[in-house]
C-alpha positions in Angstrom: -17.4 -19.9 64.7 -20.4 -17.5 64.2 -21.5 -16.1 60.9 -20.2 -12.6 61.8 -16.8 -14.1 62.7 -16.7 -15.9 59.4 -17.5 -12.7 57.5 -14.9 -10.8 59.5 -12.2 -13.4 58.8 -13.2 -13.5 55.1 -13.0 -9.8 54.8 -9.6 -9.7 56.5 -8.3 -12.4 54.1 -9.5 -10.5 51.1 -8.2 -7.2 52.3 -4.6 -8.5 52.1 -4.9 -8.2 48.3 -7.4 -5.5 47.6 -6.6 -5.1 43.9 -6.9 -8.8 43.2 -10.2 -8.9 45.0 -11.6 -6.0 43.1 -10.5 -7.5 39.7 -12.2 -10.7 40.8 -15.4 -8.9 41.6 -15.4 -7.1 38.3 -17.0 -9.9 36.4 -19.8 -10.1 38.9 -20.3 -6.4 38.9 -20.5 -6.3 35.1 -22.9 -9.3 35.0 -25.3 -7.9 37.7 -25.3 -4.4 36.1 -25.9 -5.9 32.6 -28.9 -7.9 33.9 -30.5 -4.8 35.4 -29.8 -2.5 32.5 -30.9 -4.9 29.8 -34.2 -5.8 31.6 -34.7 -2.0 32.2 -34.4 -1.4 28.5 -36.8 -4.2 27.7 -39.4 -3.1 30.3 -39.1 0.5 29.1 -39.7 -0.6 25.5 -42.8 -2.6 26.6 -44.1 0.4 28.6 -43.6 2.8 25.7 -45.4 0.5 23.3 -48.3 0.0 25.7 -48.6 3.8 26.2 -48.6 4.5 22.5 -51.3 2.0 21.9 -53.5 3.1 24.8 -53.0 6.7 23.7 -54.9 5.9 20.5 -58.1 6.0 22.5 -60.0 4.3 25.3 -61.7 0.9 25.0 -60.9 0.8 21.3 -61.7 -2.1 19.0 -59.8 -2.3 15.7 -61.6 -3.9 12.7 -59.3 -4.5 9.7 -59.5 -6.3 6.4 -58.1 -9.8 6.9 -55.2 -11.3 4.9 -56.1 -13.9 2.4 -54.2 -16.8 1.1 -53.5 -17.0 -2.6 -51.1 -18.0 -5.3 -50.1 -21.5 -6.6 -48.0 -22.2 -3.5 -50.6 -20.8 -1.0 -48.3 -17.8 -0.1 -49.8 -14.9 1.8 -50.8 -11.9 -0.4 -52.0 -8.4 0.3 -55.0 -7.8 2.4 -58.4 -8.1 0.6 -60.2 -4.7 0.9 -63.2 -6.3 2.5 -64.5 -3.5 4.8 -66.8 -0.8 3.5 -68.2 2.5 4.8 -71.6 0.8 5.0 -70.1 -1.8 7.4 -69.2 1.1 9.7 -72.7 2.5 9.5 -74.2 -0.9 10.2 -72.0 -1.3 13.3 -73.0 2.1 14.5 -76.7 1.4 14.0 -77.0 -2.2 15.0 -74.4 -3.0 17.7 -75.4 -2.2 21.3 -73.0 -0.8 24.0 -71.0 1.2 21.4 -70.0 4.7 22.2 -68.7 5.8 18.8 -67.6 4.5 15.4 -65.3 6.0 12.9 -63.3 5.0 9.9 -60.1 5.8 8.1 -59.2 5.8 4.5 -55.8 7.3 3.7 -54.3 8.9 0.6 -50.9 10.5 0.1 -51.3 14.0 -1.5 -49.4 17.2 -2.2 -50.8 20.2 -0.2 -50.3 23.7 -1.4 -51.1 27.2 -0.1 -49.7 30.2 -1.9 -46.0 29.6 -2.5 -45.8 26.9 0.2 -45.9 23.3 -0.9 -45.8 20.1 1.2 -45.4 16.7 -0.4 -46.4 13.3 0.7 -48.9 14.5 3.3 -51.3 11.9 4.7 -54.9 12.9 3.9 -57.3 11.0 6.2 -60.9 10.5 5.2 -62.9 10.0 8.3 -66.2 10.8 10.1 -67.3 13.3 12.7 -66.8 10.8 15.5 -63.0 10.7 14.9 -62.0 13.2 17.6 -64.0 11.5 20.3 -63.1 7.9 19.4 -59.4 8.6 18.8 -59.2 11.1 21.7 -57.8 14.0 19.7 -58.6 17.7 20.1 -59.3 20.5 17.7 -57.3 23.5 18.9 -58.7 26.1 16.6 -62.0 26.1 14.6 -64.0 22.9 14.5 -64.2 19.4 13.1 -66.6 18.6 10.2 -70.1 17.4 10.9 -72.4 14.7 9.6 -74.1 17.0 7.1 -70.8 17.9 5.5 -69.9 14.2 5.2 -73.3 13.5 3.5 -73.0 16.5 1.2 -69.4 15.7 0.3 -68.4 19.2 1.5 -64.9 20.2 0.4 -63.6 21.1 3.9 -60.6 20.0 5.9 -58.9 20.2 9.3 -55.2 20.6 9.3 -52.7 18.9 11.5 -50.7 21.3 13.7 -47.4 21.2 11.8 -49.1 21.3 8.4 -50.9 24.5 9.5 -47.6 26.0 10.8 -45.7 25.2 7.6 -48.4 26.5 5.3 -49.6 29.6 7.2 -46.9 30.4 9.8 -48.5 32.6 12.3 -51.5 33.6 10.1 -55.0 32.3 10.9 -55.8 29.5 8.4 -59.6 29.3 9.2 -61.6 30.0 6.1 -58.6 29.8 3.8 -58.5 27.4 0.8 -55.7 24.9 0.3 -55.0 22.8 -2.7 -54.9 19.1 -1.8 -54.0 17.2 -4.8 -56.2 18.7 -7.5 -59.0 19.6 -5.1 -59.5 22.9 -3.3 -60.5 22.4 0.4 -61.7 25.1 2.8 -59.9 25.0 6.2 -62.4 24.8 9.0 -60.1 23.8 11.9 -56.6 23.0 13.1 -55.8 20.0 15.4 -54.0 20.4 18.7 -50.3 19.5 18.7 -49.8 15.8 19.5 -46.5 14.8 18.0 -45.4 11.4 16.9 -47.2 8.3 18.2 -45.5 5.1 17.2 -44.2 5.7 13.7 -47.0 8.2 12.8 -46.7 11.9 12.9 -50.1 13.0 14.0 -49.3 16.7 13.3 -48.4 16.1 9.6 -52.0 15.1 8.6 -55.0 16.6 6.8 -58.5 15.4 7.8 -61.4 15.6 5.4 -64.8 13.9 5.1 -64.5 10.3 4.1 -66.9 11.0 1.2 -64.4 13.6 -0.2 -61.7 11.0 -0.2 -63.9 8.5 -2.0 -64.9 11.0 -4.7 -61.7 13.0 -5.2 -58.7 11.0 -4.1 -59.6 7.3 -4.8 -62.7 7.1 -7.0 -63.7 3.5 -7.8 -65.9 2.3 -10.6 -67.0 -0.6 -8.5 -68.0 1.5 -5.5 -71.7 1.6 -6.5 -71.9 -2.1 -6.6 -69.4 -3.2 -4.0 -69.4 -0.2 -1.7 -66.7 2.3 -0.8 -63.8 0.5 0.8 -62.2 1.7 4.0 -58.8 0.7 5.5 -59.9 0.6 9.1 -63.0 0.8 11.3 -62.5 2.0 14.9 -65.2 1.1 17.4 -65.3 2.6 20.9 -67.1 0.4 23.5 -68.9 2.0 26.4 -66.6 0.3 28.9 -63.8 -2.2 29.2 -66.4 -4.8 30.4 -68.5 -4.3 27.2 -65.6 -5.1 24.8 -66.1 -8.9 24.6 -69.8 -8.5 23.9 -69.2 -5.8 21.3 -66.6 -7.9 19.6 -68.9 -10.9 19.4 -71.7 -8.8 17.9 -69.4 -7.2 15.3 -68.0 -10.6 14.3 -71.5 -12.0 13.6 -72.8 -8.9 12.0 -69.9 -8.5 9.5 -69.8 -12.3 8.8 -73.5 -12.1 7.8 -72.9 -9.0 5.7 -69.9 -10.4 3.9 -71.4 -13.9 3.4 -68.6 -15.6 5.3 -68.4 -17.8 8.4 -67.1 -16.6 11.8 -64.4 -19.4 11.5 -63.0 -18.0 8.3 -63.8 -14.3 8.2 -62.5 -11.8 5.7 -61.8 -9.3 8.5 -60.0 -9.3 11.8 -61.2 -7.8 15.1 -58.6 -6.8 17.7 -58.5 -4.9 20.9 -55.7 -2.7 22.2 -54.7 -5.4 24.6 -54.4 -7.9 21.8 -51.9 -5.6 20.1 -50.1 -4.9 23.3 -49.8 -8.7 24.0 -48.4 -9.3 20.5 -45.8 -6.6 21.0 -44.9 -7.9 24.5 -44.4 -11.4 23.1 -41.8 -10.0 20.7 -40.1 -8.0 23.4 -40.2 -11.0 25.8 -38.0 -13.0 23.3 -35.7 -10.0 23.1 -35.6 -9.7 26.9 -34.7 -13.4 27.3 -31.9 -13.1 24.8 -30.5 -10.1 26.7 -30.8 -12.0 30.0 -28.8 -14.9 28.7 -26.1 -12.5 27.4 -25.9 -10.9 30.8 -25.9 -14.3 32.4 -22.8 -15.2 30.5 -21.1 -12.2 32.2 -22.1 -13.6 35.6 -20.8 -17.0 34.6 -17.4 -15.5 33.7 -17.4 -13.7 37.0 -18.1 -17.0 38.8 -15.2 -18.6 37.0 -13.0 -15.7 38.1 -14.1 -16.3 41.8 -13.3 -20.0 41.5 -9.9 -19.3 40.0 -8.9 -16.7 42.6 -10.1 -19.0 45.5 -8.0 -21.9 44.2 -5.0 -19.6 44.1 -5.8 -18.5 47.6 -6.0 -22.0 48.9 -2.6 -22.8 47.4 -1.1 -19.6 48.8 -2.6 -20.2 52.3 -2.0 -23.9 52.6 0.3 -23.5 55.6 -2.2 -21.2 57.3 -4.9 -23.9 56.8 -2.6 -26.5 58.4 -2.1 -24.2 61.4 -5.8 -23.7 61.8 -6.4 -27.4 61.7 -3.7 -28.1 64.2 -5.3 -25.8 66.7 -8.7 -27.4 66.4 -10.4 -26.1 63.3 -12.6 -28.8 61.8 -13.1 -29.5 58.1 -16.4 -27.6 58.3 -14.7 -24.6 59.8 -12.2 -24.4 57.0 -14.8 -25.0 54.4 -17.0 -22.3 55.7 -14.1 -19.9 56.0 -13.3 -20.1 52.3 -16.9 -20.3 51.2 -17.5 -17.1 53.2 -14.7 -15.4 51.3 -16.3 -16.4 48.0 -19.6 -15.1 49.2 -18.2 -11.8 50.3 -16.6 -11.4 46.9 -19.8 -12.2 45.0 -22.2 -10.3 47.3 -20.0 -7.2 47.4 -19.7 -7.4 43.6 -23.4 -7.9 43.4 -24.1 -4.8 45.6 -21.8 -2.7 43.5 -23.4 -4.1 40.4 -26.9 -3.2 41.5 -25.8 0.4 42.1 -24.0 0.4 38.7 -27.1 -1.1 37.0 -29.6 1.3 38.4 -27.3 4.2 37.7 -26.5 2.9 34.2 -30.2 2.5 33.3 -30.7 6.1 34.3 -27.8 7.3 32.3 -28.8 5.2 29.3 -32.3 6.8 29.3 -30.8 10.3 29.4 -28.2 9.7 26.7 -30.5 7.9 24.3 -34.1 8.2 23.1 -35.0 4.8 24.5 -37.1 4.6 27.7 -35.8 2.5 30.6 -37.8 1.2 33.6 -35.9 -0.5 36.4 -37.7 -3.6 37.4 -37.5 -4.4 41.1 -37.5 -8.1 40.3 -34.5 -7.7 38.1 -32.5 -6.3 41.1 -33.5 -9.3 43.3 -32.8 -11.7 40.4 -29.4 -10.2 39.7 -28.3 -10.0 43.4 -29.6 -13.5 44.0 -27.7 -14.8 41.0 -24.5 -13.2 42.3 -25.0 -15.0 45.6 -25.7 -18.3 43.8 -22.6 -17.8 41.7 -20.5 -17.3 44.8 -21.8 -20.4 46.5 -21.5 -22.6 43.4 -18.1 -21.5 42.3 -16.7 -21.1 45.8 -17.7 -24.5 47.0 -15.0 -26.5 45.2 -12.1 -24.4 46.4 -13.5 -24.4 49.9 -14.0 -28.1 49.9 -10.5 -28.6 48.6 -9.1 -26.5 51.4 -11.1 -28.4 54.0 -9.8 -31.8 52.8 -6.1 -30.9 53.0 -4.0 -33.1 55.3 -2.9 -31.0 58.3 0.6 -32.5 58.4 1.2 -32.0 54.6 -0.3 -28.5 54.9 2.2 -27.6 57.8 5.1 -28.8 55.6 4.0 -26.6 52.7 6.4 -23.7 52.1 
C-alpha cells in the first residue's frame, strides 16, 4: 500500500466520526498555537529591549560607579560614587578613537513658570556633547555650549512635554523658569522622543553639569575629591574601535583611582553587554513558556493515543477482515499509525495558523510586541508530528498484533 493510499484510508477512517477527530486534535492545536504565541511574545520582548538600548546612541560605552561590598556579613551596599567630572575630561583628552564623551548627574526638582508648576521633574546636568552622543535633537533654539558650562551659566533646555505643559503654544525661548530655587533661562526645547525603557525623555530639563554641581547638589568635598557624576557615556568612532577604547578607559581610570584592573571601583559596559544580559533573562522566561506549551502538546498526544485505542477496539472485526484478505502486520500497523499522523499533522497545521493569527491579535490588543519566529513554527509542527508517531505507535502496534481469528469473532 502506497503512502497516498495510507493517507486516504486514514482520512476515510477519521471522517466517520468528525467531531471525535476534531476534539482529539484540539489538544495538538492548542499546544502548537501556544508554542508559537509564547515564543513570539518572548522574541518580541527581546527585540523591543534591543531597540530601546540601541536607540540610546550608536557605539556607546557606559561607564558607571561599581558596586562595593561592605557590612559585617559582606552584603552588597549602594554604589560608591567613584566617577568624577574630571574622569570624563581625562577620557575625552587622553583616549584615542573616541568620537564624543558626555556625563549625566541627575536631580529631582520642582519646575515653575508663572502659575504652572511641575513636580518631580528630572533635571539632568550634562555637557555640550550630549545631543551627539545620545543621538537626540533640539527642535527649537539650541543646546548649551562649552563656555556656558565653564562659566556655570544659568541656562536650560526643556524636554518637549515640559515645554508644552509650562508654556502651551507660547515660545519659551528666552523665558526664565524656576528650577528648585534657581532661575534658569530657556535656550532650547528638545524634539519629541517619548518613553524609552522606563524613562520619559520628554519630561526632562537639561542644564550645564556645573549648574547641577553648584545649585542642586553642592558638596563640601568636591574641591578635594572632585565633583561626582552618575554616568559617563563614551561614543567610539566605530564598532570595531570599542574593544580598544574599553581597554584604554579601564587602564586610565584604574590609574586615576589608584585601583587595579582586576578590582576596579567602576564598571565599563557596551550596549551589547546590556542586551546580552537582558536576553539571558528573557531566555529563561522563554524556556519556561516553551515547557508550559509542551505540556499542552503532551496532553494532545495522550488524547490521540486514547482515541486510537478506542478506534482499535471498535474496528477489531474490520482489522480481522483486512488480515484475512492478505493484509500483513506492517500494513495494519501503518494504517493506524497513518491515522494518528493525520490527526497530529492536521492539528499541527491548524495550530500554526491559530498561533500566527493569535500572535498578531495579541500584539494588537496589548502593548507588548510580538515577533513570530520561523523556527518556532518548524519546532511546533515537528513536535506535533513527533507526538503523533510516539503516541500513535502503541495503538497501531496493538492493532497489528491482533489474532485474525479472534478479531473475526469480535462483535
